[in-house]
C-alpha positions in Angstrom: -19.6 118.1 13.6 -22.5 120.3 11.5 -24.3 122.2 12.9 -27.0 119.4 12.9 -25.3 117.3 14.9 -24.2 119.2 17.7 -27.3 120.9 18.2 -28.8 117.0 18.7 -32.1 116.9 20.8 -31.3 114.4 23.2 -27.9 114.7 24.1 -28.0 115.8 27.5 -30.5 113.1 28.2 -27.6 110.7 27.2 -25.2 112.6 28.9 -27.1 111.2 32.2 -26.4 108.0 31.4 -23.1 108.4 29.2 -19.6 106.2 31.0 -17.1 108.1 28.6 -14.7 109.7 31.7 -14.1 112.3 28.3 -16.4 114.9 29.5 -14.7 117.9 28.0 -14.9 115.9 24.2 -17.6 117.7 22.2 -19.0 114.2 20.9 -20.0 113.4 24.3 -23.5 112.6 24.3 -23.7 112.5 20.4 -23.4 109.0 20.2 -23.5 108.8 15.9 -20.9 111.5 16.1 -18.4 109.4 19.0 -19.3 105.7 16.9 -17.9 107.9 13.9 -14.9 108.5 15.0 -13.7 105.6 17.3 -14.7 103.5 13.9 -12.2 106.1 11.5 -9.3 105.4 14.9 -8.0 102.8 12.3 -4.8 102.9 13.6 -5.7 102.3 17.7 -6.2 98.6 19.3 -9.6 97.4 18.5 -10.7 97.6 21.5 -10.1 101.8 21.1 -12.2 101.9 17.7 -15.2 101.1 19.6 -16.5 104.0 21.8 -16.3 103.1 25.5 -20.0 102.9 26.6 -19.6 99.6 24.6 -16.2 98.0 25.2 -17.6 95.8 27.4 -19.6 94.5 25.0 -16.7 93.7 23.1 -14.0 92.6 25.7 -17.3 89.7 26.5 -17.5 89.0 22.5 -13.6 88.8 22.5 -13.6 86.4 25.8 -12.0 88.4 27.5 
């Protein structure tokens, strides 16, 4: 991650609402970094290719 992302001005506010249980992740609270990291997990299931906060929407869209 670059310094600009680490210094995200809204990171603390996002962390208040972030549902991801991995609070020790360096991307926690930096949604754009999280989305990119998950999108690039091409070997994982489709569900894991979405961040934790979006998985309920994916399940709903898949009819699960």
